[in-house]
N, C-alpha and C positions, 0 to 999 in steps of 0.2 A: 834738713836738720843737719847741724855740724857734727864732727867726730869728736867724742868726749876723750881728751887726752889725760894720761895719767901723769901726775907731776910728783916731784919728791916733797914739796912742801904742802902739807895736808894738816887738817885739825887734828890736835891730840888731846888727850884727857890730863895732861900735865897742868900742875897748879901754875897759875899766873902770878898769884902772891909769892909762891916760893921762888919763882924765877927772878922776880923783882927784888925780893929780900936778899937774894945772893949777890947783887950787884954791889961791889966794894966802894965805889965812889958814892958818897952820901948825897951829894947834889944831884947827880943822875938818877939815883934811887927815889928822891923826893920828887924830882921833875916827872919820872915816869908814872908814879901814883897820881899825879896832878893830870897827866895826859889822858890816863885811864878814866878818870872821873869826867873830863871833859867829852871824850868819846862815848863813855857809857850814857851820859846825859843826852848827848846828841841823838844817839842811835837807839836808846832804850834797850840795848843788847847787853848781854854779859860778855866780858872779855874772855877769849880763849886763845890757848897756844895754838900756834901754826907752825909746825916743824920745831926747832929747838930755840929759836930766838925771835919770833915774830908774834905779836899780840894782835889778834883781829877780832873784829866785831861784825857780827851778822854773816850771812852766807849769800852768795850770788853765783849764778852760772855765767861766766864772762866768755863772750864769743869774740875771737879776734876777727876784725873786719878784713884783714888781709889774707888769713889762711882757712877761715871757717872752723878753726879748732876752738873747741870748747873746754874750759876748766872750771872746776868748782874752786872758788876763792872767797875772801872775806870782802865785806862792803868797804870797810877802810880799817887801817891798823897802823901799828908803829913797832919799832924796835929800838931799844937802847943800845946802840952800837958802840964800840969803843971810841970812835972818832966824833960821833954826834948823835943826836935823837933823830932817826929817820921816820918820817910820817909818810904812810902809803895813802894817798888820797886821789881818787879818780878825778880827772879834768882839772888838775892843779893848774895847768897852763891858762885855763879860763879866769883865773883869779888875779889878773895883773894888777889891777887897781889896789886891791887888799894887800897883795904882796909888797907893793911900793910903801905901804904904811906899816908892815909887820915888824920891821926892824931886821937885825942881822940874821941872814939865812941864805940858803942856795936851793935851787931847784933842778931836777933832772927826771926826764920822763914822768912818771906819776908820783914822783917822791919830793918831799919838802925836808930839807936838811936844816937842823938848828943844833947849835953847840950846846946852849943851855937856855932854859926858859926866861931868865933873867935878861937875855938879849932881845926879846921879842914883846910886842904889845899883846897881852892876852886876850883883851877883847877882840882884837883882829884875828888872832889865831882861832879863837872860838868861832867866830863868824865863818872862817874859811872852812873850818871842820864841819859846821852845820851845813853850809852851801854845797860842800862836796857830796853829802848824802843826797841832794835834790839832782845830781847829774845822773843820767841814764848811761 
């Protein structure tokens, strides 16, 4: 059994709706509510704040294959960052074919970066979100 690590970003009782409503950029605010609906529909989980700026869905104990360290984390989530919408999806690198059809985006690690939803194909985005739940 791995060693459970204590991390700074943990689930909080803060209001997701209040957090999103405080976003000044109207398009980013609307896009955030759409992403919440997509992720909620796919996961059948309620959105929860993780730390001060990440919205997560579900809970999982993630074990690092390199260090055996374990952390409690969300199954997937997103954050409406200043520069872009950041989606945290497990196994994003396995969605090469879908990502080619997605539209304007960047990826790094387990993150998918989108400037605005108008830049991407929403059906492709939904399929990537749903497929990311099936990854172990």
